[in-house]
C-alpha positions as CSV (number, residue, x, y, z in Angstrom):
1,X,-0.1,0.1,-0.1
2,X,1.9,2.8,-1.2
3,X,0.5,7.1,-1.0
4,X,1.9,8.0,-4.0
5,X,-1.3,10.5,-4.5
6,X,-2.2,11.7,-1.3
7,X,-4.9,13.8,-3.1
8,X,-6.5,10.5,-3.8
9,X,-7.0,10.4,0.3
10,X,-9.1,13.7,-0.1
11,X,-11.0,12.3,-2.9
12,X,-11.7,9.1,-1.0
13,X,-11.6,9.5,2.6
14,X,-13.0,5.5,2.9
15,X,-9.7,4.2,1.8
16,X,-8.1,5.8,5.0
17,X,-10.9,4.6,7.2
18,X,-10.4,1.2,5.9
19,X,-7.2,1.5,7.5
20,X,-7.4,2.9,9.9
21,X,-9.9,0.0,11.0
22,X,-7.5,-2.4,10.0
23,X,-5.1,-1.7,11.7
24,X,-7.4,-1.1,14.9
25,X,-9.2,-4.3,14.5
26,X,-5.2,-5.8,14.4
27,X,-3.9,-3.6,17.6
28,X,-7.2,-5.0,19.3
29,X,-7.3,-8.4,18.6
30,X,-3.4,-9.8,18.6
31,X,-4.0,-13.3,20.0
32,X,-6.1,-13.7,16.5
33,X,-2.7,-13.5,14.9
34,X,-3.9,-11.7,12.0
35,X,-0.8,-9.5,11.8
36,X,1.5,-11.7,10.3
């Protein structure tokens, strides 16, 4: 996942939210083993 286009984040905030959600889930579920 490369952030070559910072302007895309503004146009598509959903992408940023999805990434934040993934990190949030992984951070709150370390025992799940999702983060490999």
